[in-house]
C-alpha positions as CSV (number, residue, x, y, z in Angstrom):
1,M,-13.3,-26.3,3.0
2,T,-15.2,-23.1,3.0
3,S,-13.2,-19.9,2.6
4,P,-12.1,-18.3,5.9
5,I,-12.3,-14.9,4.3
6,H,-15.2,-12.6,5.4
7,V,-16.3,-10.0,2.9
8,A,-18.4,-7.3,4.6
9,P,-22.0,-7.1,3.2
10,A,-21.6,-3.6,1.8
11,V,-18.4,-4.6,-0.1
12,A,-20.0,-7.8,-1.3
13,T,-23.1,-5.9,-2.5
14,A,-21.0,-3.3,-4.3
15,L,-18.9,-6.0,-6.1
16,A,-22.0,-7.9,-7.1
17,E,-23.6,-4.8,-8.5
18,G,-20.4,-3.7,-10.3
19,A,-19.9,-0.6,-8.2
20,P,-16.4,0.8,-7.7
21,V,-14.6,-0.5,-4.7
22,V,-11.2,0.6,-3.4
23,A,-9.1,-1.6,-1.1
24,L,-7.1,-0.1,1.8
25,E,-4.4,-1.8,3.9
26,S,-4.4,-1.9,7.7
27,T,-0.8,-1.9,8.6
28,I,-0.9,1.9,8.2
29,I,-3.3,1.7,11.2
30,T,-1.6,-0.9,13.3
31,H,2.1,-0.2,12.6
32,G,2.4,2.8,10.3
33,L,1.0,5.8,12.2
34,P,1.0,6.9,15.8
35,R,-2.1,6.9,17.9
36,P,-4.7,8.5,17.7
37,R,-3.7,9.7,14.3
38,N,-3.8,6.1,12.9
39,L,-7.6,5.7,13.5
40,E,-8.4,9.3,12.3
41,V,-6.5,8.7,9.0
42,A,-8.2,5.3,8.5
43,L,-11.7,6.6,9.0
44,D,-11.0,9.8,7.0
45,G,-9.7,7.7,4.1
46,E,-12.9,5.6,4.0
47,A,-15.0,8.8,4.2
48,R,-13.1,10.3,1.2
49,I,-13.8,7.1,-0.8
50,R,-17.5,7.3,0.0
51,A,-17.7,11.0,-0.8
52,A,-16.2,10.3,-4.2
53,G,-18.8,7.7,-5.1
54,A,-17.0,4.4,-4.3
55,V,-17.1,1.8,-1.5
56,P,-14.1,1.5,0.8
57,A,-12.8,-1.9,1.8
58,T,-10.2,-1.7,4.6
59,I,-8.6,-5.1,4.9
60,G,-7.2,-6.8,8.0
61,V,-7.5,-9.8,10.2
62,H,-9.9,-9.4,13.1
63,R,-9.7,-12.0,15.8
64,G,-8.5,-14.7,13.4
65,V,-10.9,-13.8,10.5
66,P,-9.3,-12.3,7.4
67,T,-11.8,-9.5,6.7
68,V,-12.4,-7.5,3.5
69,G,-14.2,-4.4,4.8
70,L,-13.5,-3.9,8.5
71,T,-16.2,-2.1,10.5
72,P,-15.5,1.2,12.4
73,T,-15.5,-0.8,15.6
74,Q,-13.1,-3.4,14.2
75,L,-10.8,-0.6,12.9
76,E,-10.8,1.0,16.4
77,E,-9.9,-2.3,18.0
78,L,-7.0,-2.8,15.7
79,A,-5.8,0.8,16.2
80,V,-5.4,0.4,19.9
81,D,-4.2,-3.2,20.2
82,D,-0.6,-3.5,21.3
83,T,-0.5,-7.2,20.5
84,V,-1.8,-7.0,16.9
85,M,0.4,-8.9,14.4
86,K,1.8,-7.6,11.2
87,A,0.7,-10.1,8.6
88,S,2.0,-10.6,5.1
89,T,0.6,-13.5,3.0
90,R,2.6,-16.1,4.9
91,E,1.1,-15.1,8.3
92,L,-2.6,-15.0,7.2
93,A,-3.3,-18.7,7.9
94,L,-1.3,-18.6,11.1
95,A,-3.3,-15.6,12.4
96,A,-6.5,-17.4,11.5
97,V,-5.5,-20.6,13.3
98,I,-4.4,-18.9,16.5
99,G,-7.3,-16.4,16.5
100,A,-5.0,-13.4,16.3
101,S,-5.8,-9.9,14.9
102,A,-3.4,-8.5,12.4
103,G,-2.7,-5.5,10.2
104,T,-2.2,-6.7,6.7
105,T,0.7,-5.6,4.6
106,I,0.5,-4.6,0.9
107,A,1.1,-8.2,-0.1
108,A,-1.6,-9.7,2.2
109,T,-4.0,-6.9,1.4
110,A,-3.6,-7.3,-2.3
111,F,-4.1,-11.1,-1.9
112,L,-7.3,-10.7,0.0
113,A,-8.6,-7.9,-2.2
114,R,-8.3,-10.1,-5.3
115,A,-9.8,-13.1,-3.5
116,A,-12.9,-10.9,-3.0
117,G,-12.8,-9.6,-6.6
118,I,-11.5,-6.0,-6.0
119,D,-9.5,-4.4,-8.8
120,V,-8.0,-1.3,-7.2
121,F,-5.9,-0.8,-4.1
122,A,-4.6,2.5,-2.6
123,T,-1.7,2.7,-0.3
124,G,1.1,5.0,0.8
125,G,4.5,3.7,0.1
126,L,5.4,0.3,-1.4
127,G,7.8,-2.3,0.0
128,G,10.8,-3.3,-2.0
129,V,14.5,-4.2,-1.9
130,H,16.3,-3.1,1.3
131,H,19.9,-1.7,1.2
132,G,22.4,-4.6,1.5
133,A,19.9,-7.1,0.1
134,A,22.7,-8.6,-2.0
135,T,24.0,-10.3,1.2
136,T,20.9,-10.2,3.5
137,F,18.3,-11.2,0.9
138,D,16.0,-8.7,2.6
139,E,13.3,-8.0,0.1
140,S,9.6,-7.2,0.7
141,A,7.0,-9.8,-0.1
142,D,5.2,-6.9,-1.8
143,L,7.4,-7.5,-4.8
144,V,6.3,-11.1,-5.3
145,A,2.7,-10.3,-4.4
146,M,2.6,-7.7,-7.2
147,A,4.0,-10.3,-9.6
148,R,1.2,-12.7,-8.8
149,T,-1.8,-10.5,-8.1
150,S,-3.8,-8.8,-10.9
151,I,-4.7,-5.5,-9.3
152,V,-4.0,-1.8,-9.8
153,L,-1.9,-0.6,-6.9
154,V,-1.7,3.2,-6.5
155,S,1.3,4.3,-4.3
156,S,3.7,7.2,-4.1
157,G,6.7,5.0,-4.9
158,A,8.7,2.7,-2.7
159,K,9.3,3.8,0.9
160,A,12.2,6.3,1.2
161,I,14.2,3.8,3.3
162,L,14.6,1.4,0.4
163,D,17.1,0.8,-2.4
164,I,15.0,2.4,-5.2
165,A,17.2,1.3,-8.1
166,A,17.2,-2.3,-7.0
167,T,13.5,-2.2,-6.4
168,L,12.8,-1.0,-9.9
169,E,15.1,-3.7,-11.3
170,R,13.2,-6.4,-9.4
171,F,9.8,-5.1,-10.8
172,E,11.3,-5.4,-14.3
173,T,12.5,-9.0,-13.6
174,L,9.1,-9.9,-12.1
175,G,7.2,-8.5,-15.1
176,V,5.3,-5.9,-13.2
177,P,4.3,-2.8,-15.2
178,V,5.4,0.4,-13.5
179,V,3.9,3.6,-14.8
180,G,4.2,7.2,-13.6
181,Y,0.9,9.0,-13.2
182,R,1.4,12.3,-15.0
183,T,5.2,12.1,-14.4
184,D,8.3,10.7,-16.1
185,R,10.1,10.3,-12.7
186,Y,9.6,7.6,-10.1
187,P,8.4,9.2,-6.9
188,G,10.3,8.8,-3.7
189,F,7.5,8.5,-1.2
190,Y,8.1,11.7,0.8
191,V,9.5,13.5,-2.3
192,V,8.3,13.9,-5.8
193,D,11.4,12.5,-7.5
194,S,13.5,9.6,-6.3
195,G,16.1,10.3,-8.8
196,Y,15.1,7.5,-11.2
197,P,12.9,7.5,-14.3
198,V,9.7,5.4,-14.7
199,P,9.6,3.0,-17.7
200,A,6.3,4.6,-18.9
201,R,3.8,7.4,-18.2
202,L,0.0,7.6,-18.2
203,D,-2.0,10.7,-17.8
204,S,-5.6,9.7,-17.0
205,P,-7.5,7.2,-14.9
206,A,-9.0,5.9,-18.1
207,Q,-5.6,4.9,-19.4
208,V,-4.7,3.2,-16.1
209,A,-8.0,1.2,-16.3
210,A,-7.3,0.3,-19.9
211,L,-3.8,-0.9,-18.9
212,L,-5.2,-3.4,-16.4
213,R,-7.8,-4.6,-18.8
214,T,-5.3,-5.1,-21.6
215,H,-2.7,-6.7,-19.3
216,R,-5.3,-9.3,-18.2
217,A,-6.6,-9.8,-21.8
218,L,-3.0,-10.7,-22.8
219,G,-3.0,-13.4,-20.1
220,A,-0.6,-11.7,-17.7
221,S,-1.0,-12.5,-14.0
222,S,0.8,-9.6,-12.4
223,G,-0.6,-6.4,-11.1
224,V,-0.1,-2.9,-12.4
225,L,1.9,-0.4,-10.3
226,V,0.9,3.2,-10.6
227,A,3.4,5.6,-9.2
228,N,1.6,8.7,-8.0
229,P,3.9,11.5,-6.7
230,I,3.2,13.3,-3.5
231,P,1.9,16.8,-4.3
232,V,4.8,19.2,-4.6
233,A,3.5,21.4,-1.8
234,D,3.5,18.5,0.6
235,Q,6.9,17.0,-0.1
236,L,9.9,17.1,2.3
237,D,13.1,18.7,1.4
238,P,15.0,16.1,-0.6
239,A,18.5,17.0,0.7
240,E,17.3,16.9,4.3
241,L,15.6,13.6,3.7
242,D,18.8,12.0,2.5
243,V,20.6,12.9,5.7
244,V,17.7,11.8,7.9
245,V,17.3,8.4,6.2
246,A,21.0,7.7,6.4
247,Q,20.9,8.4,10.2
248,A,17.8,6.2,10.6
249,W,19.5,3.3,8.9
250,A,22.6,3.7,11.1
251,D,20.4,3.7,14.2
252,A,18.6,0.6,13.1
253,E,21.9,-1.2,12.4
254,A,23.2,-0.2,15.8
255,A,20.1,-1.5,17.5
256,G,20.2,-4.8,15.5
257,I,16.8,-4.2,14.0
258,G,15.8,-5.9,10.8
259,G,13.1,-7.9,9.0
260,Q,9.5,-6.8,9.5
261,A,10.5,-4.6,12.5
262,A,12.8,-2.4,10.3
263,T,10.1,-0.4,8.4
264,P,8.2,0.9,11.4
265,F,11.4,1.6,13.3
266,L,12.9,3.6,10.4
267,L,9.7,5.5,9.7
268,D,9.4,6.4,13.3
269,A,13.0,7.6,13.4
270,I,12.3,9.8,10.3
271,R,9.2,11.2,11.9
272,R,11.1,12.2,15.0
273,A,14.0,13.7,13.1
274,T,11.7,15.8,11.0
275,D,9.6,16.9,14.0
276,G,6.5,15.2,12.6
277,R,6.7,16.7,9.1
278,S,7.2,13.2,7.5
279,L,4.0,12.1,9.2
280,E,2.1,15.0,7.6
281,A,3.7,14.1,4.2
282,N,2.7,10.5,4.7
283,V,-0.9,11.5,5.3
284,A,-1.0,13.9,2.3
285,L,0.3,11.3,-0.1
286,Y,-2.0,8.6,1.2
287,R,-5.0,10.8,0.6
288,H,-3.7,11.8,-2.8
289,N,-3.4,8.1,-3.7
290,I,-6.9,7.4,-2.5
291,A,-8.3,10.1,-4.7
292,L,-6.6,8.6,-7.8
293,A,-7.6,5.1,-6.9
294,V,-11.3,6.1,-6.7
295,E,-11.1,7.5,-10.2
296,V,-9.5,4.4,-11.6
297,A,-12.1,2.2,-9.8
298,R,-14.9,4.3,-11.3
299,E,-13.4,3.9,-14.8
300,L,-13.1,0.1,-14.4
301,A,-16.7,-0.1,-13.1
302,A,-18.0,2.1,-16.0
303,S,-16.3,0.0,-18.6
304,A,-17.1,-3.4,-17.2
305,P,-18.9,-5.7,-19.6
């Protein structure tokens, strides 16, 4: 059976020529940001990658076709579609069979990126262990995906709504290297410091590239998680955020919201409670991660055999 994955010609050419390519997820477009900001941020992110000398590959499912390198027209269609699915790896085949469009989560995006041969992926916040997971078993598929997918993932830590301590423990159990980029503290998405240390620190894109190469040379199959803090000037007030997140969780529990619906509900509640400041922080950290991902991709391309 031929692969159902479509790789855009520009992305395929870049990969064949050994040019730097950076993967981007699409749930930030379909479920993460309000309209019309979602499309603006998506197109701006791609433009920033091109301006920095790399090729963007926004990944999603367009009308049943898992696509690595969505076109501007396809991005716009996903951005305004009220029926679009949210697809992790388990939903990819289903979306293809029923001809549905879907925004891909970190897990699905990483899976499709590696299938196409992409080494670097930039996102905003990572999924992880939800509060109360000891009884609900509510953990993001992003955790398992990173344990199985040999890719550099640049993020600003796990999303603020998660159990950070448990998430870091799970990464240790799954054998996923977690490194702070120019920091000894694990970032907390909207804030520079989640309150927890990182196991290790790296200070240059060259070191990050070397870590992935060495990890692969040792035969390890997991990805490498680079925790890149939001710029200090763009972070939210940590004390205020603690209060807002607690209230958002209380609202979600009262409304009976869980599973895949929990994250967009909680992030929207935080956005409203902060009068949109969390949205601006989200955009700032996303752009910051894209900038670092391009540098890592360029290092990997320059050092390729």
